[in-house]
C-alpha positions as CSV (number, residue, x, y, z in Angstrom):
1,M,140.2,113.3,91.1
2,Q,141.1,109.8,89.9
3,G,139.8,106.4,90.6
4,T,139.4,102.8,89.3
5,V,136.3,101.4,87.8
6,R,134.7,98.9,90.2
7,T,131.4,98.2,88.4
8,F,129.8,99.3,85.1
9,D,126.5,98.2,83.6
10,D,126.4,99.0,79.9
11,E,122.6,98.9,79.8
12,T,122.1,101.5,82.4
13,R,125.4,103.3,81.8
14,S,126.0,103.5,85.5
15,G,128.4,102.0,88.0
16,S,130.9,102.8,90.7
17,V,134.5,103.8,91.1
18,L,137.0,103.1,93.9
19,L,139.0,106.1,94.9
20,D,142.7,105.7,95.9
21,D,141.7,105.9,99.6
22,G,139.5,102.9,99.1
23,S,136.1,104.7,99.3
24,E,133.5,103.9,96.6
25,L,131.6,106.5,94.6
26,P,128.6,105.6,92.5
27,F,127.9,107.3,89.2
28,D,124.8,107.5,87.0
29,A,124.2,107.6,83.3
30,A,124.4,111.4,83.2
31,A,127.9,111.4,84.6
32,F,129.0,108.7,82.1
33,D,127.4,110.5,79.2
34,A,129.1,113.8,80.1
35,G,132.5,112.1,79.7
36,G,131.9,111.1,76.1
37,L,132.7,107.5,76.6
38,R,131.1,104.4,75.0
39,L,132.1,101.8,77.7
40,L,134.2,101.1,80.7
41,R,135.8,98.0,82.0
42,F,136.6,96.7,85.4
43,G,140.0,98.1,86.7
44,Q,140.2,101.0,84.2
45,R,141.6,104.2,85.6
46,V,139.3,107.2,85.2
47,N,139.1,110.9,85.9
48,L,136.2,112.1,87.9
49,A,134.5,115.5,88.4
50,V,132.6,115.6,91.7
51,H,130.2,118.4,92.7
52,E,128.5,118.4,96.1
53,G,129.5,114.8,96.7
54,R,128.0,113.5,93.4
55,V,130.0,112.3,90.4
56,T,129.2,114.6,87.5
57,V,131.7,113.4,84.9
58,V,133.5,110.1,84.3
59,T,136.2,110.0,81.6
60,L,139.4,108.2,80.9
61,S,142.4,109.2,82.9
62,T,144.1,110.2,79.6
63,F,141.2,112.6,78.7
64,P,140.9,116.1,80.1
65,L,137.8,116.8,82.3
66,P,135.4,119.4,80.7
67,P,135.4,122.8,82.3
68,S,133.2,123.1,85.4
69,P,129.8,124.9,84.9
């Protein structure tokens, strides 16, 4: 799944992503850390892994998602 960064707080490493259908999904520091990134900026395209309605990985759209557990 892909989306666009809506918010990102570099202190808490959490934020939210807008999906292409306009819905917003929040993500926490664990999801950010799982993607191996250092920062995100508003408007950046990202890949998301979602499990049971929760974002588990956020990474750049050019990076592959890690295998699901």
